[in-house]
C-alpha positions, 0 to 999 in steps of 0.5 A, a space after each residue: 165806135 173807136 176802141 181807143 180815144 185820146 183827148 189831145 187838148 187835155 193831153 196838151 194842157 197837161 204837157 204845158 203844165 208839166 213844162 212850166 212846173 219848174 219855173 212856177 215852183 222856183 218862182 213861188 219859193 225863191 223869194 223865201 230864200 232871198 227875203 231881204 231886211 227891207 222886205 222882212 225887217 223882223 230878223 227871226 221871221 226872215 231867218 225862218 223864211 230862209 229855213 223854210 226855203 232850204 227845207 223845201 228846196 230838195 223836195 221842190 227840185 225833185 218835183 220839178 225834175 219829175 214834172 220835166 220827165 212827165 213832160 217828156 214822156 207825155 210828149 212822146 205818148 202824144 206824138 205816138 198817138 198822132 202818128 198812129 192816127 195818121 197811119 190809120 187814116 192813110 190806110 183807110 184812104 188807101 182801102 177806099 181807093 182800092 
């Protein structure tokens, strides 16, 4: 029985999600900051959408940076576990050949 187990598929899914977070967040909110007269003819509503975009901008940028950091950190952890697995497998093969 293994003392440590890691679900590589789940880890890879998390890494992909963190990697795409900035573009997903930017895509979801960029339209708020650039709502045109044609898209939102009511000036007051358009102004409020622009205000909402401005208010959320800093927080969304921080969240995007944190997701990029998480992507890098999880990638490093996953690479380390894979390397460890390979080293253990190699040492077990060496032990069986002796």
